[in-house]
VOBA-1610 file (N, C-alpha, C; in pm, whole numbers, padded with zeros to 5 digits, always signed):
BEGIN
Met+01280+05534-03310Met+01190+05565-03429Met+01071+05638-03397Lys+01026+05623-03263Lys+00922+05713-03214Lys+00945+05841-03194Lys+01075+05881-03167Lys+01094+06022-03164Lys+01103+06076-03310Leu+01153+06011-03394Leu+01165+06053-03510Leu+01040+06078-03579Thr+00953+05970-03562Thr+00823+05978-03622Thr+00743+06093-03565Leu+00734+06123-03428Leu+00698+06264-03375Leu+00751+06385-03438Asn+00872+06385-03465Asn+00940+06502-03521Asn+00890+06511-03667Leu+00865+06396-03751Leu+00845+06396-03868Leu+00683+06484-03882Ile+00597+06421-03787Ile+00463+06472-03803Ile+00451+06609-03777Ala+00524+06675-03644Ala+00516+06812-03625Ala+00581+06884-03738Leu+00665+06844-03795Leu+00731+06937-03908Leu+00664+06915-04025Ala+00605+06811-04057Ala+00502+06822-04174Ala+00380+06917-04146Leu+00343+06928-04040Leu+00240+07029-04002Leu+00300+07172-04040Leu+00424+07180-03989Leu+00486+07319-04014Leu+00479+07339-04158Ala+00523+07252-04247Ala+00529+07257-04404Ala+00388+07301-04453Gly+00275+07223-04392Gly+00143+07229-04461Gly+00098+07382-04427Asn+00118+07426-04328Asn+00072+07571-04290Asn+00135+07599-04152Ala+00242+07665-04177Ala+00333+07673-04058Ala+00257+07776-03940Ala+00188+07877-03983Ala+00116+07962-03884Ala+00003+07910-03828Ala-00034+07778-03869Ala-00165+07724-03823Ala-00157+07640-03704Phe-00043+07605-03659Phe-00014+07497-03557Phe+00075+07533-03452Asp+00020+07476-03348Asp+00101+07503-03195Asp+00212+07392-03211Leu+00328+07427-03241Leu+00439+07331-03251Leu+00528+07317-03134Thr+00499+07418-03007Thr+00581+07430-02923Thr+00580+07310-02803Gly+00507+07212-02846Gly+00512+07079-02748Gly+00651+07010-02800Met+00715+07014-02924Met+00809+06966-02975Met+00957+07038-02902Gly+01002+06979-02800Gly+01090+07042-02737Gly+01248+06995-02804Ala+01339+07092-02734Ala+01482+07077-02775Ala+01525+06938-02757Asp+01490+06873-02631Asp+01543+06758-02605Asp+01504+06631-02716Asp+01365+06654-02748Asp+01340+06560-02860Asp+01417+06578-02993Ile+01437+06698-03011Ile+01540+06714-03150Ile+01677+06658-03124Arg+01725+06700-03005Arg+01863+06633-02982Arg+01862+06496-02969Ala+01767+06433-02926Ala+01773+06289-02923Ala+01752+06225-03073Ala+01679+06296-03155Ala+01671+06242-03299Ala+01792+06258-03351Gln+01851+06364-03346Gln+02008+06403-03400Gln+02086+06295-03342Ala+02089+06272-03204Ala+02195+06160-03156Ala+02161+06022-03212Asp+02037+05987-03249Asp+01995+05873-03271Asp+02039+05845-03430Phe+02020+05951-03515Phe+02010+05927-03655Phe+02107+05994-03726Arg+02174+06090-03659Arg+02286+06152-03755Arg+02410+06094-03766Ala+02411+05967-03818Ala+02540+05895-03839Ala+02604+05936-03989Pro+02700+05925-04012Pro+02750+05959-04147Pro+02676+05929-04253Ala+02657+06034-04330Ala+02553+05992-04456Ala+02593+05885-04530Pro+02478+05788-04560Pro+02512+05670-04625Pro+02523+05676-04780Gln+02557+05581-04847Gln+02563+05611-04990Gln+02432+05628-05041Ala+02405+05712-05144Ala+02279+05705-05188Ala+02201+05574-05236Gln+02083+05577-05193Gln+02004+05446-05216Gln+01906+05475-05325Pro+01886+05366-05390Pro+01779+05388-05504Pro+01647+05402-05458Ala+01556+05483-05518Ala+01420+05526-05473Ala+01347+05416-05397Asp+01356+05306-05464Asp+01263+05190-05412Asp+01323+05141-05270Asp+01431+05168-05234Asp+01508+05129-05103Asp+01487+05208-05010Leu+01441+05321-05017Leu+01401+05424-04913Leu+01278+05405-04839Ile+01276+05441-04712Ile+01142+05424-04638Ile+01037+05537-04690Gly+00910+05475-04703Gly+00810+05554-04762Gly+00721+05601-04658Leu+00634+05710-04677Leu+00533+05748-04566Leu+00419+05794-04653Asp+00292+05774-04597Asp+00182+05809-04650Asp+00087+05809-04533Met+00045+05948-04528Met-00036+05989-04394Met-00129+06098-04423Asn-00244+06098-04339Asn-00329+06195-04339Asn-00314+06282-04215Ile-00318+06408-04216Ile-00278+06483-04083Ile-00395+06572-04078Arg-00480+06538-03972Arg-00603+06620-03928Arg-00577+06733-03833Ile-00608+06859-03884Ile-00594+06960-03802Ile-00730+07032-03766Pro-00780+07030-03629Pro-00888+07083-03574Pro-00893+07233-03593Tyr-01004+07287-03590Tyr-01019+07437-03607Tyr-00964+07496-03482Ala-00979+07442-03381Ala-00910+07493-03251Ala-00751+07503-03275Thr-00713+07411-03338Thr-00551+07429-03374Thr-00524+07547-03451Val-00614+07549-03554Val-00601+07679-03658Val-00590+07791-03575Lys-00687+07814-03498Lys-00704+07936-03389Lys-00580+07966-03315Lys-00504+07848-03247Lys-00377+07853-03184Lys-00283+07928-03280Gly-00276+07866-03409Gly-00182+07945-03503Gly-00219+08087-03538Val-00337+08119-03538Val-00365+08269-03559Val-00311+08348-03427Glu-00325+08274-03327Glu-00282+08354-03193Glu-00128+08365-03211Gln-00045+08274-03257Gln+00093+08278-03252Gln+00109+08377-03378Val+00062+08386-03479Val+00082+08504-03578Val+00043+08637-03513Ala-00049+08655-03442Ala-00100+08760-03379Ala+00021+08828-03283Ala+00102+08722-03222Ala+00184+08757-03113Ala+00334+08801-03201Ser+00341+08771-03345Ser+00448+08796-03405Ser+00419+08944-03493Glu+00285+08966-03510Glu+00233+09069-03608Glu+00143+09162-03530Arg+00194+09272-03453Arg+00115+09362-03369Arg-00020+09414-03429Arg-00010+09438-03556Arg-00126+09495-03639Arg-00254+09398-03650Leu-00226+09271-03610Leu-00346+09149-03603Leu-00366+09129-03453Thr-00509+09128-03407Thr-00556+09077-03287Thr-00679+09011-03285Leu-00691+08903-03199Leu-00817+08849-03188Leu-00908+08918-03093Ile-01042+08921-03141Ile-01129+09001-03066Ile-01190+08955-02949Asp-01213+08815-02966Asp-01282+08742-02830Asp-01188+08604-02823Lys-01094+08602-02747Lys-01018+08474-02723Lys-01096+08350-02693Ser-01209+08352-02650Ser-01305+08229-02622Ser-01364+08204-02751Ala-01382+08274-02856Ala-01452+08231-02964Ala-01362+08183-03083Pro-01418+08094-03181Pro-01349+08049-03276Pro-01316+08148-03380Val-01207+08112-03466Val-01130+08203-03558Val-01198+08132-03688Ala-01179+08015-03721Ala-01241+07936-03854Ala-01329+07839-03827Phe-01407+07829-03921Phe-01507+07712-03939Phe-01553+07687-04075Lys-01622+07582-04095Lys-01678+07545-04208Lys-01817+07623-04226Tyr-01848+07677-04355Tyr-01940+07752-04383Tyr-02002+07706-04525Gly-02069+07609-04507Gly-02127+07536-04639Gly-02007+07464-04703Glu-01992+07505-04838Glu-01875+07466-04918Glu-01756+07542-04895Phe-01763+07636-04789Phe-01642+07731-04776Phe-01598+07727-04640Leu-01485+07816-04619Leu-01426+07809-04484Leu-01472+07971-04453Arg-01493+07999-04332Arg-01507+08130-04288Arg-01413+08203-04171Ile-01350+08279-04203Ile-01255+08342-04091Ile-01331+08469-04039Ser-01329+08480-03889Ser-01365+08596-03845Ser-01308+08606-03699Asn-01339+08712-03626Asn-01304+08715-03488Asn-01159+08776-03496Ile-01118+08843-03598Ile-01006+08917-03604Ile-01008+09074-03628Lys-00898+09145-03604Lys-00918+09275-03644Lys-00781+09325-03671Ile-00768+09402-03770Ile-00642+09454-03838Ile-00639+09629-03801Asp-00521+09653-03772Asp-00510+09799-03745Asp-00407+09840-03836Gln-00483+09943-03949Gln-00402+09999-04028Gln-00392+10143-04021Gly-00275+10194-03944Gly-00253+10316-03912Gly-00349+10384-03844Gly-00428+10325-03740Gly-00543+10398-03677Gly-00679+10357-03733Ile-00684+10295-03854Ile-00814+10264-03903Ile-00821+10115-03861Ile-00926+10075-03785Ile-00957+09955-03729Ile-01047+09874-03836Val-01005+09765-03896Val-01083+09700-03993Val-01114+09554-03917Val-01231+09521-03914Val-01277+09384-03877Val-01346+09320-03992Pro-01264+09236-04051Pro-01307+09148-04169Pro-01382+09032-04140Thr-01478+08976-04212Thr-01529+08853-04216Thr-01507+08794-04359Leu-01423+08688-04348Leu-01374+08630-04492Leu-01440+08495-04519Thr-01510+08505-04638Thr-01546+08362-04672Thr-01453+08306-04798Leu-01400+08180-04758Leu-01285+08140-04851Leu-01301+08022-04925Lys-01237+07993-05015Lys-01251+07875-05078Lys-01103+07813-05100Pro-01059+07736-05017Pro-00927+07666-05025Pro-00932+07549-05108Tyr-00821+07530-05185Tyr-00813+07422-05273Tyr-00676+07380-05318Phe-00663+07236-05339Phe-00524+07186-05384Phe-00490+07230-05520Val-00368+07285-05534Val-00347+07303-05694Val-00260+07199-05757Gly-00169+07149-05682Gly-00064+07056-05740Gly+00022+07013-05614Thr+00122+06921-05638Thr+00226+06885-05548Thr+00269+07004-05464Asp+00268+07010-05336Asp+00313+07120-05246Asp+00263+07260-05269Lys+00148+07263-05334Lys+00067+07381-05370Lys-00060+07383-05324Leu-00088+07499-05262Leu-00251+07536-05206Leu-00277+07664-05255Ala-00387+07680-05265Ala-00445+07835-05318Ala-00572+07854-05218Ile-00596+07985-05174Ile-00701+08031-05117Ile-00782+08145-05163Arg-00900+08106-05229Arg-00945+08233-05301Arg-01054+08324-05200Val-01043+08433-05209Val-01165+08516-05129Val-01279+08515-05204Gln-01388+08447-05160Gln-01525+08447-05236Gln-01605+08562-05188Arg-01563+08608-05067Arg-01658+08725-05018Arg-01593+08794-04900Ile-01594+08913-04890Ile-01533+08996-04763Ile-01641+09080-04719Gln-01671+09088-04594Gln-01762+09184-04524Gln-01665+09246-04420Leu-01703+09379-04417Leu-01606+09482-04353Leu-01671+09569-04245His-01622+09580-04125His-01663+09695-04051His-01528+09775-04020Ala-01547+09905-04050Ala-01425+09989-04034Ala-01443+10109-03927Ser-01364+10139-03862Ser-01381+10244-03755Ser-01225+10312-03735Met-01234+10431-03668Met-01103+10489-03661Met-01079+10503-03507Glu-00944+10492-03457Glu-00932+10528-03334Glu-00953+10666-03279Pro-00955+10684-03158Pro-00998+10820-03122Pro-00863+10928-03167Ser-00762+10871-03141Ser-00640+10958-03179Ser-00640+11020-03325Val-00717+10936-03415Val-00730+11014-03557Val-00874+11036-03595Lys-00975+11036-03508Lys-01105+11061-03537Lys-01115+11232-03591Ala-01029+11314-03560Ala-01039+11451-03621Ala-01024+11434-03780Ala-00967+11347-03842Ala-00948+11328-03971Ala-01086+11270-04037Pro-01103+11307-04156Pro-01227+11237-04221Pro-01205+11090-04247Met-01290+11010-04233Met-01297+10877-04251Met-01278+10836-04396Pro-01148+10785-04436Pro-01126+10764-04581Pro-01242+10651-04646Ala-01263+10676-04777Ala-01350+10569-04847Ala-01283+10429-04833Ile-01372+10315-04814Ile-01323+10195-04794Ile-01327+10134-04913Asn-01214+10086-04968Asn-01200+09998-05086Asn-01173+09859-05055Glu-01272+09774-05087Glu-01250+09630-05056Glu-01126+09572-05083Glu-01097+09586-05218Glu-00969+09526-05272Glu-00837+09578-05222Glu-00838+09690-05179Glu-00714+09736-05110Glu-00705+09704-04973Ile-00830+09690-04921Ile-00835+09651-04772Ile-00780+09503-04774Met-00842+09414-04861Met-00793+09281-04871Met-00634+09261-04890Val-00574+09348-04981Val-00443+09343-04981Val-00373+09368-04853Gln-00408+09469-04779Gln-00360+09513-04650Gln-00382+09382-04529Val-00489+09313-04539Val-00513+09198-04464Val-00420+09106-04498Met-00423+09060-04630Met-00312+08943-04681Met-00182+08991-04627Asp-00136+09118-04644Asp+00007+09161-04597Asp+00022+09126-04468Val-00068+09171-04387Val-00067+09140-04226Val-00040+08988-04199Leu-00129+08909-04265Leu-00118+08771-04239Leu+00001+08700-04303Ile+00050+08744-04421Ile+00164+08688-04468Ile+00309+08726-04377Lys+00313+08859-04365Lys+00429+08889-04262Lys+00412+08829-04132Gly+00292+08810-04080Gly+00279+08755-03956Gly+00335+08595-03939Thr+00280+08529-04062Thr+00313+08384-04079Thr+00461+08365-04090Tyr+00538+08462-04165Tyr+00677+08447-04190Tyr+00755+08474-04056Ser+00703+08563-03979Ser+00740+08615-03861Ser+00742+08500-03758Ala+00621+08427-03745Ala+00596+08300-03654Ala+00680+08208-03679Val+00696+08160-03820Val+00788+08051-03871Val+00927+08099-03844Asn+00987+08202-03860Asn+01121+08243-03828Asn+01150+08227-03682Asp+01046+08271-03590Asp+01059+08253-03460Asp+01073+08117-03428Phe+01004+08017-03475Phe+01008+07882-03454Phe+01141+07821-03508Leu+01197+07856-03609Leu+01332+07793-03654Leu+01435+07835-03571Lys+01423+07993-03534Lys+01528+08023-03436Lys+01544+07956-03320Lys+01409+07912-03266Lys+01413+07869-03140Lys+01470+07722-03125Lys+01443+07650-03266Lys+01483+07507-03274Lys+01627+07504-03333Gln+01683+07629-03354Gln+01807+07638-03405Gln+01833+07584-03521Ile+01732+07598-03620Ile+01731+07547-03771Ile+01786+07649-03862Pro+01911+07636-03922Pro+01959+07744-04005Pro+01884+07774-04144Met+01758+07808-04128Met+01675+07812-04236Met+01587+07956-04209Lys+01533+08010-04323Lys+01449+08117-04324Lys+01290+08066-04360Ala+01214+08128-04304Ala+01053+08109-04340Ala+01037+08102-04468Glu+01077+08152-04558Glu+01056+08146-04716Glu+01110+08006-04757Asp+01213+07949-04671Asp+01258+07815-04726Asp+01153+07714-04709Val+01077+07723-04608Val+00963+07633-04559Val+00827+07650-04633Ile+00790+07777-04638Ile+00666+07814-04698Ile+00677+07957-04771Lys+00633+07967-04902Lys+00635+08078-04989Lys+00502+08122-05017Leu+00456+08248-04966Leu+00319+08298-04974Leu+00324+08414-05086Arg+00211+08428-05149Arg+00197+08536-05262Arg+00030+08564-05282Tyr+00019+08676-05250Tyr-00138+08715-05303Tyr-00149+08781-05421Asp-00248+08722-05491Asp-00256+08770-05634Asp-00394+08867-05622Lys-00373+08990-05618Lys-00476+09088-05602Lys-00577+09098-05708Ala-00552+09064-05827Ala-00647+09065-05932Ala-00734+08939-05919Ala-00695+08836-05882Ala-00775+08699-05866Ala-00823+08687-05725Trp-00783+08755-05643Trp-00817+08765-05486Trp-00789+08623-05431Thr-00678+08589-05466Thr-00620+08441-05426Thr-00480+08447-05352Leu-00481+08378-05245Leu-00363+08363-05166Leu-00298+08239-05226His-00168+08247-05273His-00109+08112-05337His+00004+08066-05217Ala+00003+07934-05196Ala+00107+07901-05086Ala+00192+07785-05149Gln+00312+07769-05134Gln+00407+07678-05186Gln+00488+07622-05065Val+00474+07502-05033Val+00536+07429-04918Val+00655+07367-04967Ser+00737+07338-04863Ser+00879+07275-04883Ser+00913+07172-04758Ser+00958+07046-04796Ser+00992+06953-04675Ser+01142+06960-04660Lys+01210+07071-04713Lys+01363+07066-04703Lys+01406+07078-04545Val+01322+07147-04458Val+01354+07149-04316Val+01363+07008-04255Leu+01299+06907-04307Leu+01311+06780-04246Leu+01455+06723-04272Gly+01545+06798-04355Gly+01682+06740-04372Gly+01752+06783-04258Gln+01711+06847-04162Gln+01780+06871-04038Gln+01757+06766-03946Phe+01672+06669-03967Phe+01645+06550-03865Phe+01660+06412-03938Ile+01659+06404-04076Ile+01661+06271-04129Ile+01805+06266-04209Pro+01872+06171-04191Pro+01994+06153-04271Pro+01973+06101-04422Ala+02055+06166-04500Ala+02039+06114-04632Ala+02029+05999-04672Gly+01955+05947-04759Gly+01934+05824-04788Gly+01852+05726-04702Phe+01772+05803-04611Phe+01692+05717-04514Phe+01551+05713-04546Met+01507+05819-04594Met+01357+05818-04655Met+01345+05939-04745Gly+01241+05887-04847Gly+01218+05978-04959Gly+01142+06107-04905Glu+01177+06212-04983Glu+01123+06348-04966Glu+00972+06351-04948Leu+00944+06409-04861Leu+00790+06437-04815Leu+00722+06543-04889His+00606+06503-04945His+00545+06622-05032His+00398+06624-05001Leu+00329+06749-04989Leu+00201+06782-04969Leu+00114+06741-05094Thr+00039+06634-05097Thr-00034+06565-05218Thr-00201+06574-05210Gly-00245+06634-05103Gly-00372+06655-05093Gly-00437+06747-04988Phe-00542+06796-05017Phe-00615+06893-04890Phe-00753+06888-04896Ala-00818+06864-04767Ala-00966+06895-04779Ala-00988+06947-04643Phe-01139+06969-04624Phe-01184+07020-04501Phe-01312+06986-04469Asn-01358+06972-04341Asn-01490+06931-04298Asn-01550+07008-04191Asp-01654+06965-04119Asp-01699+07045-03991Asp-01596+07030-03877Arg-01514+06941-03870Arg-01425+06920-03765Arg-01296+06987-03777Gly-01233+07010-03920Gly-01118+07093-03916Gly-01047+07045-04065Leu-00936+07061-04081Leu-00863+07047-04203Leu-00787+06908-04221Thr-00755+06867-04340Thr-00685+06739-04360Thr-00596+06749-04478Leu-00461+06738-04439Leu-00364+06733-04524Leu-00310+06597-04558Thr-00287+06577-04669Thr-00230+06428-04721Thr-00072+06464-04760Val+00019+06368-04675Val+00160+06400-04697Val+00207+06272-04745Gln+00301+06245-04851Gln+00353+06133-04886Gln+00477+06154-04946Thr+00547+06043-04932Thr+00683+06027-05012Thr+00644+05990-05148Pro+00737+06008-05249Pro+00714+05980-05374Pro+00697+05835-05409Asn+00590+05777-05491Asn+00580+05628-05520Asn+00698+05567-05546
//
């Protein structure tokens, strides 16, 4: 039961924001043990009231968010951290601030500082609105002969989100492949950026847990709440009542 619980927590983290967590500590031996202990023939379907329920808050320190960004950067070469000893995310008044990253767009180096307002939309759905973007842009020496193009913040934000979304999918796919889970990143988390509203939408799924939990054992897990404070993020994960 201990091994199953640890796997549940790790995978709930993945579903909440897969790119933001360091899940390398969950080894293949743990997964095999969970499968060996619990992958009995699927039992008969049970009434919802007979299933094991789960209600927990998952606290994610900003240092863990930084590790997740490092994982995304490892999968997406256009994204790099500027100072590996400095934070990436922190609370800024009623908002979150993201800094210490740079994006390479074809030789144009963009260093954005993002002021974000993340909020819970509904079951399994989060949104992150860009309240403000501050940019510093420069050109690599190899392209300095060309004139510096005009900087359009709206289009730069689209490019930044494209890098983050593709890097997130790549990092999740790497994790799923490593754990030999026959799923794609989009099966775990779907990301869409609304350019007009300056808002990133995320929909998460607990389907990946089906690789570890026998049918009829526990109700489906869902993301039901989100908050943040000076120490980090908090996700509320529950089975249906």
